N, C-alpha and C positions, 0 to 999 in steps of 0.2 A: 504494500500500500504506500503510495507516494505521499510526501508531505504536501500540505496545501500551499499554494503560491502566495507569498506574503511580500508586499512591497517594503523592502527594508529602507531605513533612513540613510540618506547619503551625506547630509550635513549635520553639524552640531545642533542647529535649531530643530531640524527634523527629528534627530535622536532624542532631544529633550521632550518634544511634543509626544513622541512615541512612548517614552518612558512614563510621562504623566498619564497618558491614556490607559496604559496597562495597569498603572497603580490604581486609577479610578475604577477600572473594571474589576480588579481584585477586591477593592473595598466594597463595591456593590455586591459581589459574590458572598463576602463575609456577612454583610447585613442580611442578605436573603437567607443564608444558612441559619442565622440566629432567629429570624422571624419564622422560618419553617419549623425550627425546634420548638419555639413558643406556641405555634399553632397546633403542633402535634400534642403538646402537653395539655393545652386548653381543650382540645377535642377529646382526649382520653378522660379528663376529669368530667367534662360535660356528658360523655357517653355513660360513665359510671353513675352519675346522678340521674340521668334519664332512665337507665335500667332499674334503679332503685324505685323511682317514682312510678314507673310502669308496673312494677311488681305490686306496689301498694294499691295502685289503681285497679289491678285485676282482683286483688283481695276484696276491695270494696264492691266491685261488680258482682263477685260471687256471693257476697253477703246480702246484696240487694235483690239479685235475680236468680240465685242458685236454689237448689232444693232446700226444703225446710231444715234438714239435718246439717246443712252446710252454713246456715245463717248464724249470726251472732245471737246468743241468748241474753242480750243486754237490752232492757226496755228503755235505757237512757238515750239511745241513739235512734232518732226517728228518721223518716225518709227525707225530710228537709235538710237535716244535718248531714246525712250521707251524701245528698246531692251537692251540698256546699263543698264538702271535702273533695268530691269527684271533680267539681269545676276548678277548685284551687290546684289540684294535682295536674289536671290537663293543661291549665294555663301555665304552670311552672315548667312542664315539659316543653310547651311551645316556646317559652321564653329562652330556655336553654338551646333549643334547636335554632332559634334566630341568632343567638350568639355564635354558635358553631358556623352557621351559614355565612355570617358576616366575615368570618376569618378566611373563607375560601377565596381563592383567586378569581378574578372576574372572568378569566378564560376557562373556568371549569365548565364541564358539560351541564347544560340546564336540564332539569327534570322534564320528562315528557308530560305535556298537559293532559289532565284526566278529562274524560267526557263529562259534560255538565247538562243538567236539565235546563230546558228553555224557561225563561221567565214567563209568568202568567200574562196572557194577552191583554188583560184589562189594565195592566200597569201603564202609567204614563211614560211615554218615550220622549226624552229631551235630547235632541241631536246637537252635537258640538262638532263642527268641522274645523280642523286645524290645517290651515294652508301652509305650505313650505315658505320659508323666508325668501324674499326677493333680493337676490344678490346682484352686484353691478354687472357681472358677466352674463346675466340673464337678460339684460336690456336689449330690446328689439327682437327678441326671440318669441315665437308663438308656442304657448304651452298646449299640450294635447293630453287629456286625461286618459290614462290607460288602465286604471284600476284603483283600488283603495283597500286599506285595512280597516275592518270594522270590529270594534270591541264593545261589549256591554258590561256595565258594572252596576251593581245594585245600590241605589241611593235612597235616602229617606228624608221626608219633611214631617213635621209634627202631624201624627195621625194619618199619614198618607205615604205610601211607597211610590217610587217612580224609578225608571231605568234610564241611566245616562248612556246614550249611544254616541260613541266617539268615532268619527270618520277621519281617516288620514289619506286623502287622495294621493295617487302616484301620477307623476307627469313625466313625459318625455318630450324632447324638442324635435319638431319636424325637421327632417333631414340632418339631425344632429345626434351624436352619441350621448348616452347618459340618462339616468332616471333620477328625479328629485322627489323627496317626500319629507314632510315634517317629522321630527322626532316624537316618539311617544312620551307623554308627560310622566313624571315620576310619581309614584304612589307609595303609601306605607306598606300595603300588601301588593307586591309586584305580581302582575298577571292574575290578580284575584278579583272577585266580583264585588267586594264592598267599596264604597267611596269613603272618604274621610268623615263625612257627615254621619254615615251609618255607624262607623266605628265609634265616633263620639257618643252617639245615641245609646249604643249597647254599653259602653263603659260608664256613662253617667247613670244609666238605669241600674247597673249592677253595683257599682261602688258608692254612688251618692244616694240612690233611692233604695238600695237594699233589695233589688229585684234579681233573683238568681237567674242564671242562663236558661234553666229548664222552663222557668215561667215565661221568660221572653220568647222562647221557642214556641210555646202554646199561643202566646199573644200574636206573633207574626203569622202563625198558621191560620188564624181566623181571616187574614187577608189573602190567603192562598200563597203566601211566601214561605217556602220551606227552607229553614236554616236550622241545622242540628246544633245542639248545645256544644257538642264536641268541636264542631267547626268554629263556633263563636269563641270557645275557650282558646283555640289556636290563635285566632285574631287578637284576643286580649293579651296573650303572651307576647305577640309581636309588638303591640302597642305599648305594653309595659317595658319591653326592651328599649324601644325608642324614647321613652319618657324617663329612663334611668337618670339622665343628667339633671332633669328637673327635680326628681325625687331626692337626689343627693343634695341639691341646693336647698330644698325645703327642710330636709333633716338637719342640715348645718345651721339654718336659721332657728330651728326649734331648739337645738342644743345651746344656742347663745342665750336663751332665756334663763331666768333665775330658777324657774320650776318647770318640770316637764310632767304633764298630766297623762295618765295611762288609762286605757280601756280594758276592763277586766272581763270582757266577753269570753266565755269559755268555748273551746274548740276541741272536739274529740280526736285523739290520735291513738295510734297503736304503740303499746310499750314494746321496745325492741326485744325480739326473741321470746316474748311471753305469749303473744297472741291475744293479750288482754287490752281492754280499752282504758286509757287513762285520760285525764283532763289537762289540757294546756291552756295558756292564756295568750290573747293577742294584745301586745303592748304597743303603745304609740311610739 
């Protein structure tokens, strides 16, 4: 195997520039190696936590929906409390998954989109057309529409659902090469169906109004909008991940006060290794 052809420097200046370029390349390689090691460590820790949360989630599922002999014989845990724990665990798993996904390189293969059910026909459609930017080199050229990308995301207004239909036309220039199209707008849930307004509605209802996800699922179903609580839990995990910086700031401001008030609301948890239920507390 022959060595690749490399243009060697012939002058002192070229040699200096060549040496600097090689040093920068080696430094970038070292940085990438450190980042790769950190990402592997982060992924391993997140995978371990996801596996543990998943096992707890399966245990609660068996307790709620399994045979009578498999259910917990504790009257202190009702269906509402179990559903609350289910939602919190599912949200925690989604938040960890979002943290792992953020560490992946942008060039990683994207997940194949899963087939989705169509939205109910009675929902209002609001079409938004995003035209490509007019650049100086496009002056005097005739645009010809050759197609478009259409995406539908579920949006909500108070007491009424609607579907946001975003169209991104594709254009080619007559007797010219090249195709232009506007970039797709960024969203919290990339390639997902919810708009930011719907995410805010679900989050406010759950965390501010105390409305669990399984109740929201029933409320939305009355309008023929089928959103499972497990899917909403995943959305809330992603939202929580994006709001971590705000939560850290709020916590720092709370700690600056002379007193910190706590909420002694009880939450049932499983005692490690015993299979028994114990009581934990949610602290501010």
